[in-house]
C-alpha positions in Angstrom: -128.2 110.5 -79.6 -125.0 112.1 -80.7 -125.9 115.7 -79.6 -124.5 115.1 -76.1 -121.2 113.9 -77.6 -120.8 117.0 -79.8 -122.0 119.3 -77.1 -118.9 118.4 -75.1 -116.7 120.2 -77.6 -118.7 123.5 -77.4 -117.5 124.7 -73.9 -114.0 123.4 -74.6 -113.7 125.4 -77.7 -115.3 128.6 -76.2 -113.0 128.3 -73.2 -110.0 127.8 -75.5 -110.5 131.2 -77.1 -110.3 133.0 -73.8 -106.8 134.3 -73.1 -105.9 135.1 -69.5 -102.6 136.7 -68.5 -103.6 137.3 -64.9 -101.9 134.6 -62.8 -104.4 135.1 -60.0 -107.4 134.2 -62.2 -105.6 131.2 -63.6 -105.0 129.9 -60.0 -108.7 130.5 -59.2 -109.7 128.5 -62.3 -107.4 125.6 -61.2 -109.0 125.6 -57.8 -112.5 125.7 -59.3 -111.8 122.7 -61.5 -110.7 120.7 -58.4 -113.8 121.6 -56.4 -116.2 120.9 -59.2 -114.9 117.4 -59.6 -116.2 116.6 -56.1 -119.5 118.2 -56.8 -120.0 116.1 -59.9 -119.0 112.9 -58.0 -121.5 113.6 -55.2 -124.2 114.1 -57.8 -123.2 110.8 -59.4 -123.9 109.1 -56.1 -127.3 110.8 -55.8 -128.2 109.6 -59.3 -127.1 106.0 -58.4 -129.4 106.0 -55.4 -132.4 106.8 -57.6 -131.9 103.8 -59.9 -135.1 101.7 -60.1 -135.8 98.0 -60.6 -132.6 96.6 -59.2 -133.9 94.4 -56.4 -135.2 91.9 -58.9 -132.5 89.6 -60.3 -129.8 91.5 -58.4 -127.7 88.5 -58.0 -127.6 87.9 -61.7 -126.8 91.5 -62.4 -123.9 91.3 -59.9 -122.6 88.2 -61.6 -122.8 89.7 -65.1 -121.2 92.9 -63.9 -118.3 91.2 -62.2 -117.6 88.8 -65.1 -117.6 91.4 -67.7 -115.6 93.8 -65.6 -112.7 91.4 -64.9 -112.7 90.0 -68.4 -112.6 93.4 -70.2 -110.2 95.0 -67.7 -107.7 92.1 -68.0 -107.8 92.3 -71.8 -107.5 96.2 -71.8 -104.6 96.2 -69.3 -102.8 93.3 -71.1 -102.5 95.5 -74.2 -102.5 99.2 -73.3 -99.0 99.1 -71.6 -97.6 98.2 -75.0 -98.6 101.7 -76.3 -96.7 103.2 -73.3 -93.6 101.1 -74.3 -93.7 101.7 -78.1 -95.1 105.3 -78.1 -94.0 106.8 -74.7 -95.6 110.0 -73.5 -94.0 112.2 -70.9 -96.7 112.9 -68.4 -96.1 115.7 -66.0 -97.9 118.0 -63.7 -97.1 121.4 -62.2 -98.1 120.0 -58.8 -95.4 118.3 -56.8 -95.6 114.5 -56.9 -97.1 113.0 -53.8 -96.0 109.8 -52.1 -97.9 106.7 -53.3 -99.9 106.3 -50.1 -101.0 109.9 -50.2 -102.0 109.6 -53.8 -104.0 106.5 -52.9 -105.8 108.5 -50.2 -106.5 111.3 -52.7 -108.1 108.7 -55.0 -110.0 107.1 -52.1 -111.5 110.5 -51.3 -113.1 110.6 -54.8 -114.9 107.3 -54.1 -116.0 108.4 -50.6 -117.6 111.4 -52.2 -119.6 109.1 -54.5 -120.5 107.0 -51.5 -121.6 110.1 -49.6 -123.9 111.0 -52.4 -125.3 107.5 -52.5 -126.0 107.4 -48.8 -127.7 110.8 -48.8 -129.9 109.7 -51.7 -130.9 106.5 -50.0 -131.6 108.2 -46.7 -134.0 110.7 -48.2 -137.7 109.7 -48.2 -138.1 111.3 -51.7 -136.2 111.5 -54.9 -134.3 114.7 -55.7 -135.4 116.1 -59.0 -133.0 117.6 -61.6 -129.9 115.8 -60.3 -128.9 114.6 -63.7 -129.6 118.0 -65.2 -127.5 119.8 -62.5 -124.6 117.3 -63.1 -124.7 117.9 -66.8 -124.7 121.7 -66.4 -121.8 121.6 -63.9 -119.9 119.3 -66.3 -120.2 121.8 -69.1 -118.9 124.5 -66.8 -116.0 122.2 -65.8 -115.1 121.6 -69.5 -115.3 125.4 -70.2 -112.7 126.0 -67.5 -110.5 123.2 -68.9 -110.7 124.9 -72.3 -109.3 128.1 -70.6 -106.5 126.0 -69.1 -105.7 124.5 -72.5 -105.5 127.9 -74.1 -103.1 129.2 -71.5 -101.0 126.1 -71.6 -99.7 126.8 -75.2 -101.4 123.9 -76.9 -102.7 124.5 -80.5 -106.1 123.3 -81.8 -104.3 120.9 -84.1 -102.6 119.3 -81.1 -106.0 119.0 -79.4 -108.1 117.7 -82.2 -105.5 115.5 -84.1 -103.5 113.1 -82.0 -102.2 109.7 -83.1 -101.8 108.5 -79.5 -105.5 109.1 -78.9 -106.5 107.3 -82.1 -104.4 104.2 -81.3 -105.5 104.1 -77.7 -109.2 104.1 -78.8 -108.6 101.3 -81.3 -106.8 99.1 -78.7 -109.6 99.8 -76.2 -112.3 98.8 -78.7 -110.6 95.5 -79.8 -109.6 94.4 -76.3 -113.0 95.2 -74.9 -114.6 93.0 -77.5 -112.1 90.2 -76.7 -113.1 90.6 -73.0 -116.7 90.5 -74.0 -116.3 87.2 -75.9 -114.5 85.7 -72.9 -117.4 86.8 -70.6 -119.9 85.3 -73.1 -118.1 81.9 -72.9 -118.1 82.0 -69.1 -121.7 83.1 -68.7 -123.0 81.0 -71.6 -124.8 83.9 -73.2 -125.0 84.9 -77.0 -121.9 86.5 -78.4 -123.9 89.3 -79.9 -125.3 90.2 -76.4 -121.8 90.1 -75.0 -120.3 92.3 -77.7 -123.1 94.8 -77.3 -122.4 95.0 -73.5 -118.6 95.2 -74.1 -119.2 98.3 -76.4 -120.1 100.7 -73.5 -116.5 101.8 -73.2 -117.3 103.6 -69.9 -120.4 105.5 -70.9 -122.6 104.0 -68.2 -125.7 106.2 -68.7 -126.2 105.6 -72.4 -125.0 102.0 -72.5 -127.4 101.1 -69.6 -130.3 102.7 -71.4 -129.6 101.0 -74.7 -128.9 97.6 -73.2 -132.0 97.8 -71.1 -134.2 98.6 -74.0 -132.7 95.8 -76.1 -132.3 93.0 -73.6 -134.2 93.9 -70.5 -133.4 95.1 -66.9 -130.8 92.4 -66.2 -128.5 93.5 -69.1 -129.5 97.2 -68.5 -128.6 97.1 -64.9 -125.4 95.1 -65.4 -124.2 97.4 -68.2 -124.8 100.4 -66.1 -122.9 99.1 -63.1 -120.1 97.6 -65.4 -119.3 101.0 -66.9 -119.8 102.9 -63.6 -117.4 100.5 -61.9 -114.9 101.1 -64.7 -115.2 104.8 -64.2 -114.8 104.5 -60.4 -111.7 102.3 -60.8 -110.3 104.7 -63.3 -110.8 107.6 -60.9 -108.7 105.7 -58.3 -106.1 104.4 -60.7 -105.3 107.5 -62.8 -103.6 109.5 -60.0 -101.5 106.5 -59.1 -100.4 105.3 -62.5 -100.7 108.1 -65.1 -97.1 109.4 -64.6 -95.6 106.0 -65.4 -98.3 104.7 -67.7 -100.1 107.7 -69.2 -101.5 105.9 -72.3 -102.8 102.9 -70.2 -104.4 105.3 -67.7 -106.1 107.3 -70.4 -107.2 104.2 -72.3 -108.7 102.4 -69.2 -110.8 105.5 -68.6 -112.5 104.8 -71.9 -115.1 107.3 -73.1 -114.9 109.1 -69.8 -111.5 110.6 -70.7 -113.5 113.1 -72.7 -115.5 114.3 -69.7 -115.6 113.0 -66.1 -112.0 111.8 -65.8 -110.5 114.5 -68.0 -110.0 117.0 -65.1 -108.2 114.3 -63.1 -106.1 113.4 -66.2 -105.2 117.0 -66.6 -104.4 117.7 -63.0 -102.3 114.5 -62.4 -100.8 113.9 -65.8 -100.3 117.4 -67.1 -101.6 119.2 -70.1 -99.7 117.0 -72.6 -102.1 114.2 -71.7 -105.2 116.3 -72.4 -105.2 116.2 -76.2 -104.7 112.4 -76.1 -107.6 112.0 -73.7 -109.9 114.2 -75.7 -109.3 112.4 -79.0 -109.5 108.9 -77.4 -112.6 109.8 -75.4 -114.3 111.4 -78.4 -113.8 108.4 -80.7 -115.1 106.0 -78.1 -118.1 108.1 -77.1 -119.0 108.5 -80.8 -118.9 104.7 -81.4 -120.7 103.5 -78.3 -124.3 103.9 -79.7 -123.1 102.7 -83.1 -121.6 99.5 -81.9 -124.2 98.7 -79.3 -127.1 99.1 -81.8 -125.1 97.2 -84.5 -124.6 94.1 -82.3 -128.2 94.3 -81.1 -129.3 94.2 -84.7 -127.3 91.0 -85.3 -128.9 89.2 -82.3 
């Protein structure tokens, strides 16, 4: 269960020990990171199109997804800006800042890529095999390249692995997500333990959907999957728009995905100073997802 979490660090560490002084190759790596983001998002759409057993109780799944999403998001966003105020981080990027409307268009392109993958998957008369495996392999390559970027940015391993901002962000995300889950439980009139389990996905849609489906059935499994997927998609749109003004809030809202899927976007739009914060926060949240979900399931 934890092997996937710890595997994330292997390509990062390997890439970190590669020193490149050739500016041409560094630019090529930066371009490759940007291109691989779109490939992974397209594969995400293909994976979504292959999801089974969603026609039954789809209305209930949509209600649970929307209720939990808004409750958790409001609680997260009501608290995370306090970290930006009390512990400010100077986010920066080597790329020139784009006007707001252009950044919004850049964010929208990411969602369109996911939508394109979904449409292609739905239009095919058969399911494409090995989509999840290909996505995972490309993700490892992406993280390897990010490790090279980290090494050549001047950051030390201590700065990457130990970061108080990342630890505090993870703690705030956990507590506020649980508060949002309790609010959703009251609105939907469902057991608090079920709601706390669902609120403990922290953006890891694949694992949380599987665990919740096994524990509570397809309604909770489907709702948990779409809840965390929606969180990731909103984070993909919001990070380029807000990370320079609210870096801690942007990283925190990305949840566990700040360790993997949203990490390249955090790096490219917020600068390398945001990367250690995102890695620590994402690692803590990823590590605790199965622990908390199974803990609250056992209480139910």
